[in-house]
Backbone as numpy.savetxt, mean C-alpha at the origin, in Angstrom:
# Nx Ny Nz CAx CAy CAz Cx Cy Cz
11.76 4.34 -22.85 10.92 5.52 -22.85 11.80 6.77 -22.85
11.59 7.66 -23.82 12.37 8.89 -23.88 11.90 9.87 -22.80
12.71 10.88 -22.52 12.34 11.86 -21.50 11.07 12.60 -21.89
10.88 12.85 -23.20 9.67 13.54 -23.65 8.44 12.66 -23.46
8.57 11.37 -23.77 7.46 10.44 -23.57 7.12 10.32 -22.09
8.15 10.31 -21.26 7.93 10.22 -19.81 7.18 11.44 -19.31
7.59 12.63 -19.77 6.92 13.86 -19.35 5.45 13.85 -19.77
5.17 13.35 -20.96 3.79 13.27 -21.43 2.97 12.32 -20.56
3.56 11.20 -20.19 2.85 10.24 -19.34 2.64 10.80 -17.94
3.66 11.49 -17.43 3.53 12.12 -16.11 2.39 13.12 -16.13
2.35 13.95 -17.16 1.29 14.97 -17.26 -0.08 14.31 -17.36
-0.19 13.26 -18.16 -1.46 12.57 -18.34 -1.96 11.97 -17.03
-1.07 11.29 -16.30 -1.47 10.66 -15.06 -1.73 11.71 -13.98
-1.02 12.84 -14.05 -1.26 13.93 -13.09 -2.68 14.48 -13.26
-3.06 14.74 -14.49 -4.39 15.30 -14.76 -5.48 14.36 -14.27
-5.33 13.08 -14.58 -6.37 12.11 -14.22 -6.44 11.89 -12.72
-5.31 11.62 -12.09 -5.33 11.23 -10.68 -5.49 12.43 -9.74
-4.97 13.59 -10.14 -5.13 14.78 -9.30 -6.60 15.16 -9.23
-7.28 15.07 -10.35 -8.71 15.36 -10.36 -9.50 14.41 -9.48
-9.16 13.13 -9.56 -9.84 12.13 -8.72 -9.62 12.42 -7.25
-8.38 12.69 -6.89 -8.06 12.90 -5.47 -8.76 14.14 -4.94
-8.83 15.18 -5.76 -9.44 16.44 -5.29 -10.96 16.35 -5.23
-11.57 15.76 -6.23 -13.04 15.78 -6.34 -13.74 14.61 -5.67
-13.03 13.50 -5.51 -13.70 12.30 -5.02 -13.15 11.83 -3.69
-11.82 11.74 -3.60 -11.23 11.07 -2.45 -10.86 11.97 -1.29
-10.73 13.27 -1.53 -10.22 14.14 -0.47 -11.05 14.06 0.79
-12.39 14.10 0.65 -13.25 14.03 1.83 -13.14 12.71 2.55
-13.13 11.62 1.80 -13.01 10.29 2.41 -11.65 10.14 3.08
-10.61 10.60 2.41 -9.27 10.52 3.00 -9.23 11.29 4.30
-9.76 12.52 4.27 -9.70 13.39 5.44 -10.39 12.76 6.65
-11.53 12.12 6.41 -12.29 11.56 7.53 -11.74 10.22 8.00
-11.17 9.43 7.09 -10.77 8.08 7.46 -9.31 7.96 7.85
-8.45 8.84 7.34 -7.02 8.70 7.61 -6.45 9.94 8.30
-7.27 10.57 9.14 -6.76 11.72 9.89 -5.75 11.25 10.92
-4.99 12.18 11.46 -3.91 11.84 12.38 -4.37 11.01 13.56
-3.57 10.01 13.93 -3.93 9.12 15.02 -3.21 9.48 16.32
-2.12 10.25 16.24 -1.31 10.51 17.42 -1.86 11.64 18.27
-1.28 11.86 19.44 -1.68 12.92 20.34 -0.47 13.80 20.63
-0.66 15.12 20.51 0.42 16.07 20.73 0.08 16.96 21.92
1.11 17.33 22.69 0.92 18.21 23.84 0.43 19.58 23.38
-0.59 20.10 24.06 -1.16 21.39 23.69 -0.90 22.45 24.75
-1.30 22.20 26.02 -1.16 23.18 27.07 -1.33 22.49 28.43
-1.20 23.28 29.50 -1.51 22.78 30.83 -2.64 23.61 31.42
-3.41 23.00 32.30 -4.44 23.72 33.04 -4.53 23.16 34.44
-5.17 23.89 35.32 -5.26 23.47 36.71 -6.11 22.21 36.84
-5.68 21.35 37.71 -6.38 20.08 37.93 -7.81 20.32 38.41
-8.75 19.52 37.87 -10.14 19.56 38.30 -10.57 18.17 38.72
-11.46 18.08 39.73 -11.92 16.76 40.18 -12.42 15.92 39.00
-11.97 14.67 38.94 -12.35 13.77 37.85 -11.30 13.65 36.77
-10.31 14.57 36.73 -9.22 14.46 35.75 -8.36 13.23 36.04
-7.76 12.70 35.00 -6.88 11.53 35.13 -5.58 11.98 35.81
-5.29 11.39 36.95 -4.08 11.78 37.70 -2.81 11.47 36.92
-2.91 10.56 35.97 -1.74 10.22 35.17 -1.32 11.37 34.25
-2.22 12.35 34.06 -1.91 13.50 33.20 -1.30 14.66 33.97
-1.09 14.50 35.27 -0.52 15.59 36.07 0.90 15.92 35.60
1.14 17.21 35.39 2.48 17.70 35.05 3.16 18.06 36.36
4.07 17.22 36.80 4.64 17.38 38.14 5.59 18.56 38.21
6.23 18.91 37.12 7.12 20.08 37.13 6.34 21.37 37.34
5.25 21.54 36.58 4.42 22.73 36.75 3.75 22.73 38.12
3.28 21.56 38.54 2.64 21.44 39.86 3.58 21.90 40.97
4.85 21.50 40.87 5.83 21.88 41.90 6.06 23.40 41.91
6.09 24.01 40.70 6.33 25.45 40.63 5.14 26.26 41.14
3.92 25.77 40.85 2.71 26.53 41.18 2.13 26.17 42.54
2.63 25.13 43.16 2.15 24.69 44.47 0.69 24.23 44.46
0.20 23.88 43.30 -1.12 23.25 43.16 -1.10 22.42 41.88
-1.92 21.39 41.81 -1.80 20.44 40.69 -2.26 21.00 39.35
-1.45 20.71 38.32 -1.78 21.05 36.94 -1.68 19.78 36.10
-2.49 19.69 35.05 -2.44 18.53 34.16 -2.10 18.97 32.74
-1.54 18.03 31.98 -1.23 18.27 30.57 -2.47 18.02 29.72
-2.70 18.89 28.76 -3.80 18.74 27.81 -3.20 18.37 26.45
-3.76 17.33 25.84 -3.28 16.87 24.54 -4.37 17.08 23.50
-3.94 17.23 22.26 -4.89 17.27 21.15 -4.41 16.35 20.05
-5.35 15.92 19.22 -4.99 14.99 18.15 -4.09 15.66 17.13
-3.03 14.98 16.75 -2.16 15.49 15.70 -2.84 15.33 14.36
-2.93 16.42 13.62 -3.57 16.36 12.31 -2.64 15.78 11.26
-1.35 16.14 11.34 -0.45 15.72 10.28 -0.27 14.21 10.27
-0.37 13.64 9.11 -0.26 12.20 8.94 0.82 11.90 7.91
1.48 10.79 8.09 2.42 10.30 7.09 1.80 9.10 6.38
1.84 9.12 5.06 1.34 8.01 4.24 2.52 7.36 3.54
2.63 6.05 3.66 3.67 5.29 2.97 3.04 4.37 1.94
3.56 4.43 0.73 3.11 3.56 -0.36 4.16 2.49 -0.59
3.78 1.23 -0.44 4.68 0.11 -0.71 4.30 -0.46 -2.07
5.12 -0.18 -3.08 4.76 -0.49 -4.46 5.60 -1.65 -4.99
4.92 -2.69 -5.44 5.55 -3.88 -5.99 6.10 -3.58 -7.39
7.41 -3.75 -7.57 8.03 -3.52 -8.89 8.64 -4.81 -9.44
8.13 -5.96 -8.99 8.64 -7.25 -9.46 8.24 -7.50 -10.91
8.79 -8.57 -11.48 8.56 -8.86 -12.89 7.11 -9.12 -13.25
6.31 -9.63 -12.32 4.92 -9.98 -12.64 4.03 -8.77 -12.86
4.50 -7.57 -12.51 3.68 -6.38 -12.76 3.63 -6.05 -14.24
4.61 -6.56 -15.02 4.66 -6.27 -16.45 3.79 -7.25 -17.23
2.54 -7.35 -16.83 1.61 -8.29 -17.46 0.25 -7.64 -17.52
-0.42 -7.83 -18.64 -1.77 -7.33 -18.80 -2.32 -7.75 -20.13
-3.52 -8.30 -20.12 -4.10 -8.80 -21.37 -5.33 -8.01 -21.76
-5.76 -7.09 -20.91 -6.98 -6.35 -21.19 -6.64 -4.92 -21.62
-7.08 -3.92 -20.87 -6.88 -2.53 -21.30 -5.49 -1.99 -20.98
-4.86 -2.47 -19.89 -3.53 -1.99 -19.55 -2.82 -3.01 -18.66
-1.52 -2.79 -18.47 -0.74 -3.70 -17.64 -0.97 -3.39 -16.16
-0.59 -4.36 -15.33 -0.75 -4.17 -13.89 0.06 -2.99 -13.39
1.23 -2.77 -13.95 2.09 -1.67 -13.49 1.42 -0.32 -13.72
0.63 -0.20 -14.79 -0.06 1.06 -15.08 -1.15 1.33 -14.05
-1.91 0.29 -13.71 -2.96 0.45 -12.70 -2.35 0.76 -11.34
-1.24 0.09 -11.01 -0.55 0.37 -9.75 -0.11 1.83 -9.68
0.44 2.32 -10.80 0.94 3.70 -10.83 -0.20 4.69 -10.65
-1.34 4.45 -11.29 -2.48 5.37 -11.18 -3.02 5.39 -9.75
-3.16 4.23 -9.14 -3.69 4.17 -7.78 -2.73 4.83 -6.80
-1.43 4.55 -6.95 -0.44 5.16 -6.08 -0.44 6.67 -6.24
-0.55 7.15 -7.47 -0.56 8.59 -7.72 -1.80 9.24 -7.11
-2.95 8.58 -7.22 -4.18 9.10 -6.62 -4.05 9.23 -5.12
-3.50 8.21 -4.48 -3.30 8.26 -3.04 -2.30 9.35 -2.66
-1.26 9.51 -3.47 -0.25 10.54 -3.19 -0.86 11.94 -3.28
-1.66 12.18 -4.31 -2.30 13.49 -4.44 -3.32 13.73 -3.32
-4.04 12.68 -2.92 -4.97 12.82 -1.79 -4.22 13.22 -0.53
-3.01 12.71 -0.39 -2.19 13.03 0.78 -1.81 14.50 0.82
-1.31 15.03 -0.30 -0.87 16.43 -0.28 -2.05 17.39 -0.28
-3.22 16.95 -0.77 -4.41 17.80 -0.68 -4.72 18.11 0.79
-4.35 17.22 1.68 -4.58 17.39 3.11 -3.33 17.84 3.85
-2.34 18.30 3.08 -1.10 18.83 3.65 -0.36 17.80 4.51
-0.41 16.54 4.10 0.31 15.48 4.79 1.53 15.07 3.98
2.33 14.21 4.56 3.56 13.74 3.91 3.33 12.36 3.28
4.00 12.11 2.17 3.89 10.82 1.51 5.28 10.34 1.10
5.53 9.06 1.30 6.78 8.43 0.90 6.50 7.13 0.18
7.51 6.56 -0.46 7.32 5.34 -1.25 8.45 4.35 -0.98
8.08 3.08 -0.90 9.03 1.99 -0.86 8.79 1.13 -2.10
9.75 1.12 -3.03 9.67 0.22 -4.18 10.34 -1.09 -3.80
9.66 -2.20 -4.03 10.24 -3.47 -3.63 10.03 -4.55 -4.68
11.01 -5.45 -4.77 10.91 -6.68 -5.55 11.10 -7.80 -4.53
12.17 -8.59 -4.67 12.49 -9.54 -3.60 13.45 -8.90 -2.60
13.64 -7.59 -2.77 14.36 -6.77 -1.82 13.86 -5.33 -1.98
14.19 -4.47 -1.06 13.80 -3.07 -1.20 14.70 -2.44 -2.25
14.09 -1.99 -3.35 14.84 -1.44 -4.48 15.12 0.05 -4.32
14.16 0.77 -3.74 14.33 2.22 -3.58 13.40 2.73 -2.49
13.90 3.69 -1.72 13.10 4.31 -0.67 13.09 5.81 -0.89
11.89 6.37 -1.05 11.72 7.82 -1.15 11.13 8.30 0.16
11.90 8.97 1.00 11.40 9.40 2.32 10.19 10.31 2.19
9.29 10.27 3.16 8.08 11.08 3.09 8.35 12.58 3.18
7.69 13.30 2.28 7.75 14.77 2.26 6.39 15.30 1.83
6.25 16.62 1.92 5.04 17.28 1.46 5.30 17.93 0.10
4.22 18.36 -0.54 4.35 19.21 -1.71 4.11 18.55 -3.05
3.63 19.34 -4.00 3.30 18.84 -5.33 4.54 18.37 -6.07
5.64 19.12 -5.96 6.86 18.73 -6.67 7.34 17.35 -6.21
7.16 17.07 -4.92 7.54 15.75 -4.39 6.66 14.66 -4.99
5.35 14.93 -5.10 4.43 13.94 -5.68 4.74 13.71 -7.16
5.07 14.76 -7.88 5.42 14.60 -9.29 6.70 13.77 -9.45
7.63 13.96 -8.52 8.84 13.12 -8.51 8.46 11.66 -8.29
7.53 11.41 -7.37 7.06 10.04 -7.12 6.42 9.45 -8.37
5.59 10.23 -9.06 4.92 9.73 -10.27 5.95 9.38 -11.35
6.95 10.22 -11.52 8.00 9.91 -12.50 8.67 8.59 -12.17
8.92 8.36 -10.89 9.54 7.09 -10.48 8.59 5.92 -10.68
7.31 6.13 -10.40 6.32 5.07 -10.60 6.28 4.61 -12.06
6.45 5.56 -12.97 6.35 5.26 -14.40 7.65 4.73 -15.00
8.78 5.16 -14.45 10.04 4.87 -15.13 10.97 3.93 -14.38
10.72 3.68 -13.09 11.67 2.91 -12.30 11.77 1.47 -12.79
13.01 1.00 -12.97 13.25 -0.39 -13.37 14.08 -1.07 -12.29
13.57 -2.13 -11.70 14.26 -2.79 -10.58 15.45 -3.62 -11.03
16.32 -3.91 -10.10 17.46 -4.78 -10.38 17.07 -6.25 -10.30
16.03 -6.55 -9.55 15.59 -7.94 -9.35 14.15 -8.11 -9.80
13.77 -9.35 -10.07 12.45 -9.63 -10.63 11.51 -10.36 -9.65
12.05 -10.89 -8.57 11.23 -11.65 -7.63 10.38 -10.77 -6.73
9.66 -11.40 -5.79 8.80 -10.67 -4.86 9.02 -11.15 -3.44
9.19 -10.21 -2.52 9.28 -10.53 -1.09 8.54 -9.44 -0.32
7.25 -9.68 -0.10 6.41 -8.71 0.60 6.85 -8.55 2.05
7.25 -9.66 2.67 7.70 -9.60 4.07 8.90 -8.66 4.24
9.82 -8.68 3.28 10.99 -7.81 3.36 10.58 -6.35 3.30
9.59 -6.03 2.45 9.11 -4.66 2.33 8.43 -4.21 3.62
7.65 -5.09 4.22 6.95 -4.76 5.47 7.94 -4.59 6.62
8.97 -5.41 6.63 9.99 -5.29 7.67 10.74 -3.97 7.53
11.02 -3.58 6.29 11.69 -2.30 6.05 10.81 -1.15 6.53
9.50 -1.23 6.24 8.56 -0.20 6.69 8.60 -0.06 8.21
8.56 -1.18 8.91 8.57 -1.15 10.37 9.84 -0.51 10.91
10.97 -0.79 10.27 12.25 -0.25 10.73 12.43 1.22 10.35
11.95 1.60 9.16 12.18 2.95 8.65 11.20 3.97 9.20
9.96 3.53 9.46 8.93 4.46 9.89 8.63 4.23 11.36
9.24 5.05 12.22 9.12 4.84 13.66 7.74 5.22 14.19
7.18 6.31 13.65 5.86 6.74 14.10 4.77 6.05 13.30
3.60 5.96 13.89 2.45 5.33 13.22 2.11 6.09 11.94
1.80 5.34 10.90 1.44 5.95 9.62 0.33 5.14 8.96
-0.23 5.70 7.89 -1.14 4.95 7.03 -0.31 4.37 5.90
-0.29 3.04 5.78 0.54 2.38 4.77 -0.35 1.60 3.80
-0.05 1.73 2.52 -0.80 1.03 1.48 0.14 0.08 0.74
-0.13 -1.20 0.82 0.63 -2.22 0.10 -0.03 -2.44 -1.25
0.64 -2.02 -2.34 0.08 -2.09 -3.69 0.85 -3.15 -4.46
0.21 -4.29 -4.72 0.93 -5.44 -5.30 -0.07 -6.39 -5.93
0.44 -7.28 -6.80 -0.43 -8.36 -7.29 -0.45 -9.53 -6.30
0.31 -9.42 -5.23 0.34 -10.39 -4.12 0.82 -11.78 -4.56
1.57 -11.84 -5.66 2.08 -13.12 -6.12 3.40 -13.42 -5.42
3.27 -13.89 -4.18 4.42 -14.18 -3.33 4.07 -15.39 -2.48
4.55 -16.55 -2.89 4.19 -17.79 -2.19 4.70 -17.82 -0.76
5.82 -17.14 -0.50 6.33 -17.10 0.87 5.43 -16.26 1.78
4.84 -15.24 1.23 3.95 -14.38 2.01 2.66 -15.12 2.39
2.13 -15.90 1.45 0.88 -16.59 1.71 1.08 -17.95 2.38
2.34 -18.40 2.50 2.61 -19.64 3.21 2.55 -19.40 4.71
2.74 -20.45 5.51 2.79 -20.28 6.96 3.80 -19.19 7.27
3.37 -18.06 7.86 4.19 -16.86 7.86 5.38 -16.81 8.79
5.41 -17.62 9.85 6.50 -17.45 10.82 6.97 -18.78 11.37
8.26 -18.82 11.66 8.82 -19.98 12.33 8.44 -19.92 13.81
8.66 -21.01 14.51 8.33 -21.06 15.92 9.11 -19.98 16.69
8.38 -19.23 17.49 9.00 -18.20 18.30 9.18 -16.87 17.59
8.78 -16.78 16.30 8.91 -15.54 15.56 7.53 -14.96 15.26
7.49 -13.66 15.06 6.26 -12.99 14.66 6.43 -12.51 13.23
5.46 -12.83 12.38 5.56 -12.48 10.97 5.62 -10.97 10.78
6.41 -10.49 9.79 6.49 -9.05 9.53 5.14 -8.40 9.28
4.21 -9.12 8.64 2.89 -8.54 8.38 2.13 -8.31 9.68
2.32 -9.16 10.65 1.65 -8.98 11.95 2.22 -7.76 12.67
3.54 -7.63 12.68 4.18 -6.49 13.34 3.78 -5.18 12.66
3.83 -5.16 11.32 3.50 -3.94 10.57 2.05 -3.53 10.78
1.13 -4.51 10.82 -0.28 -4.18 10.98 -0.61 -3.70 12.39
0.19 -4.10 13.36 -0.01 -3.61 14.73 0.51 -2.20 14.89
1.61 -1.90 14.21 2.25 -0.60 14.37 1.62 0.48 13.50
1.13 0.10 12.31 0.62 1.08 11.36 -0.80 0.72 10.92
-1.47 1.70 10.30 -2.76 1.44 9.65 -2.46 0.88 8.27
-2.39 -0.42 8.16 -1.95 -1.08 6.93 -3.15 -1.53 6.10
-3.15 -1.16 4.84 -4.18 -1.59 3.89 -3.51 -2.27 2.71
-4.18 -3.27 2.13 -3.64 -4.02 1.00 -4.50 -3.78 -0.24
-3.84 -3.43 -1.34 -4.52 -3.22 -2.61 -3.93 -4.19 -3.63
-4.70 -5.22 -3.96 -4.23 -6.23 -4.91 -4.63 -5.84 -6.33
-3.65 -5.78 -7.22 -3.90 -5.50 -8.63 -3.68 -6.79 -9.40
-4.69 -7.20 -10.16 -4.54 -8.46 -10.90 -5.17 -8.35 -12.28
-4.75 -9.24 -13.15 -5.30 -9.32 -14.50 -6.26 -10.50 -14.57
-7.18 -10.42 -15.48 -8.16 -11.50 -15.65 -7.46 -12.84 -15.89
-6.34 -12.81 -16.62 -5.64 -14.05 -16.94 -4.77 -14.55 -15.79
-4.65 -13.77 -14.72 -4.02 -14.30 -13.52 -4.93 -15.35 -12.87
-6.24 -15.19 -13.09 -7.21 -16.05 -12.42 -7.71 -17.19 -13.30
-7.66 -17.00 -14.61 -8.21 -18.04 -15.49 -7.47 -18.07 -16.82
-7.30 -19.28 -17.34 -6.66 -19.46 -18.65 -7.71 -19.51 -19.75
-7.44 -18.92 -20.91 -8.37 -19.05 -22.03 -8.16 -20.40 -22.72
-9.15 -20.87 -23.41 -9.04 -22.11 -24.17 -8.49 -21.77 -25.56
-7.14 -21.79 -25.68 -6.51 -21.43 -26.96 -5.55 -22.52 -27.42
-5.71 -23.72 -26.89 -4.86 -24.82 -27.31 -3.51 -24.82 -26.62
-2.50 -25.33 -27.34 -1.15 -25.43 -26.77 -0.52 -24.04 -26.66
-0.04 -23.72 -25.46 0.44 -22.37 -25.19 1.76 -22.43 -24.42
2.76 -21.67 -24.88 4.02 -21.57 -24.16 3.96 -20.36 -23.24
4.14 -20.60 -21.95 4.04 -19.52 -20.97 5.36 -19.36 -20.23
5.62 -18.13 -19.78 6.85 -17.83 -19.07 6.56 -17.16 -17.74
7.22 -17.62 -16.70 7.12 -16.98 -15.39 7.96 -15.69 -15.44
7.34 -14.50 -15.30 8.10 -13.25 -15.44 9.11 -13.00 -14.33
9.01 -13.74 -13.23 9.92 -13.52 -12.12 11.09 -14.51 -12.13
10.79 -15.78 -12.41 11.87 -16.77 -12.44 12.44 -16.97 -13.85
11.65 -16.61 -14.87 12.08 -16.79 -16.25 11.80 -18.18 -16.78
11.26 -19.07 -15.96 10.98 -20.45 -16.39 9.89 -20.47 -17.46
10.07 -21.34 -18.47 9.11 -21.47 -19.55 8.56 -22.89 -19.59
7.25 -23.00 -19.76 6.61 -24.32 -19.85 5.53 -24.27 -20.93
5.23 -25.47 -21.46 4.10 -25.61 -22.38 2.87 -26.00 -21.59
1.74 -25.37 -21.91 0.47 -25.70 -21.24 -0.59 -25.95 -22.31
-1.28 -27.06 -22.17 -2.36 -27.38 -23.10 -3.65 -26.81 -22.54
-3.97 -25.57 -22.92 -5.17 -24.91 -22.39 -6.45 -25.50 -22.96
-6.32 -26.36 -23.97 -7.50 -27.02 -24.50 -8.06 -28.06 -23.55
-7.24 -28.50 -22.58 -7.69 -29.47 -21.58 -8.40 -28.75 -20.43
-9.61 -29.22 -20.15 -10.37 -28.63 -19.05 -9.63 -28.79 -17.72
-8.91 -29.92 -17.57 -8.19 -30.17 -16.33 -7.08 -29.14 -16.10
-6.43 -28.71 -17.20 -5.38 -27.69 -17.09 -5.96 -26.37 -16.63
-7.06 -25.97 -17.25 -7.69 -24.70 -16.89 -8.23 -24.73 -15.46
-8.78 -25.86 -15.06 -9.32 -25.99 -13.71 -8.21 -25.95 -12.66
-7.08 -26.61 -12.95 -5.96 -26.61 -12.01 -5.40 -25.19 -11.84
-5.32 -24.46 -12.95 -4.84 -23.08 -12.92 -5.75 -22.21 -12.06
-7.05 -22.31 -12.28 -8.01 -21.53 -11.52 -8.04 -21.93 -10.05
-7.86 -23.22 -9.79 -7.84 -23.70 -8.40 -6.65 -23.12 -7.64
-5.50 -23.04 -8.31 -4.31 -22.46 -7.67 -4.56 -20.99 -7.33
-5.24 -20.28 -8.22 -5.58 -18.88 -7.96 -6.50 -18.75 -6.74
-7.54 -19.60 -6.69 -8.48 -19.54 -5.57 -7.79 -19.85 -4.24
-6.87 -20.81 -4.27 -6.15 -21.15 -3.05 -5.28 -20.00 -2.57
-4.67 -19.29 -3.53 -3.87 -18.12 -3.17 -4.74 -17.04 -2.55
-5.93 -16.82 -3.13 -6.84 -15.80 -2.60 -7.34 -16.17 -1.21
-7.60 -17.45 -0.99 -8.03 -17.91 0.34 -6.92 -17.68 1.38
-5.68 -17.93 0.97 -4.55 -17.73 1.88 -4.39 -16.25 2.22
-4.57 -15.38 1.22 -4.51 -13.94 1.48 -5.61 -13.50 2.42
-6.81 -14.02 2.19 -7.95 -13.66 3.04 -7.71 -14.08 4.49
-7.05 -15.22 4.67 -6.73 -15.68 6.03 -5.78 -14.70 6.71
-4.82 -14.18 5.96 -3.88 -13.20 6.52 -4.61 -11.92 6.89
-5.49 -11.46 6.00 -6.23 -10.23 6.26 -7.11 -10.39 7.51
-7.75 -11.53 7.63 -8.63 -11.77 8.77 -7.84 -11.81 10.08
-6.69 -12.46 10.04 -5.86 -12.59 11.24 -5.32 -11.25 11.71
-4.94 -10.41 10.77 -4.27 -9.15 11.11 -5.20 -7.95 11.12
-6.40 -8.10 10.59 -7.33 -6.98 10.53 -6.99 -5.97 9.44
-6.22 -6.40 8.45 -5.83 -5.50 7.36 -7.02 -5.25 6.44
-7.32 -3.99 6.18 -8.34 -3.65 5.19 -7.78 -3.93 3.80
-8.63 -4.38 2.89 -8.10 -4.80 1.60 -9.14 -4.70 0.50
-8.65 -4.53 -0.72 -9.47 -4.57 -1.92 -8.68 -5.27 -3.01
-9.38 -5.78 -4.02 -8.76 -6.33 -5.22 -9.29 -5.56 -6.43
-8.38 -5.16 -7.30 -8.74 -4.37 -8.47 -8.22 -5.07 -9.71
-9.11 -5.36 -10.66 -8.69 -5.98 -11.92 -8.29 -4.89 -12.90
-7.32 -5.20 -13.76 -6.75 -4.18 -14.64 -7.77 -3.56 -15.59
-8.86 -4.27 -15.91 -9.86 -3.73 -16.83 -11.06 -3.16 -16.08
-10.94 -2.99 -14.76 -12.03 -2.44 -13.97 -11.70 -1.02 -13.50
-12.74 -0.25 -13.19 -12.57 1.08 -12.65 -12.19 0.96 -11.17
-11.04 1.55 -10.81 -10.58 1.40 -9.44 -11.18 2.44 -8.48
-11.94 3.39 -9.01 -12.50 4.44 -8.16 -13.42 3.87 -7.09
-14.37 3.03 -7.50 -15.30 2.46 -6.53 -14.58 1.59 -5.52
-13.56 0.87 -5.98 -12.81 0.01 -5.07 -12.09 0.84 -4.00
-11.47 1.95 -4.40 -10.79 2.80 -3.43 -11.78 3.43 -2.45
-12.93 3.84 -2.94 -13.96 4.39 -2.07 -14.38 3.34 -1.04
-14.49 2.11 -1.50 -14.87 1.01 -0.60 -13.80 0.78 0.45
-12.53 0.91 0.04 -11.43 0.74 0.99 -11.47 1.82 2.06
-11.68 3.07 1.66 -11.73 4.17 2.62 -12.85 3.96 3.63
-13.97 3.41 3.16 -15.13 3.26 4.05 -15.06 2.02 4.93
-14.09 1.13 4.67 -13.94 -0.04 5.52 -13.55 0.36 6.94
């Protein structure tokens, strides 16, 4: 992609997603993802019924009568986008590839963030963390994120969601709203998540942050067409195999593997309380995002 083509794509996605964030999502974002922390505001004299744990002992000692600390909710929020850049995102058989849908959704969330004067950062991950953009405010920062969403090429092709979640936990000390944007094609993530005596990264991340999962998938991820003998390639491992899609048993086995993966994901979401949606590449993601905000 040339620099001119990239600028045209950035402008196109800015127009589409900025409008969505301003006209549709800003209100939902403001009400559902407002600041969760508490910041010190002032002190006032103790009144009967106040929580004694809020007493400010330094002020109390100076004034010779009890004073308590008053806190107010912190409005400023940090939003982290965990974006899957593995090889499987470069697939799409309908209107666009998975990477395009991921970029649009991430851009919409980023613009919704700055509309509310909050900070947004991004973690690009494959089977390792490929790039970390620390959270900042401002339109120029969001445009930088969009350029990276459209042009970034990873060094690795595999997927390790647990590694991305572990990085989030280590990098983001304060509570944030985190969105995991991926096709969720990671057998290690959906397998039994932890060894004996360990806590899975997804469990730790969901306890520390407001974690939501946005699965982007293509129709052909879930079902094979009946087109006879077909040579297919795994975009992450590079392995190539022949599949006879004319056989009903082949198509059924493929669809069964998809359903089992979805069941495993649902079990993780239920265990951790993670809010989640699935968006197909040929579907409108607006309603899905609205549904996620209202969860």
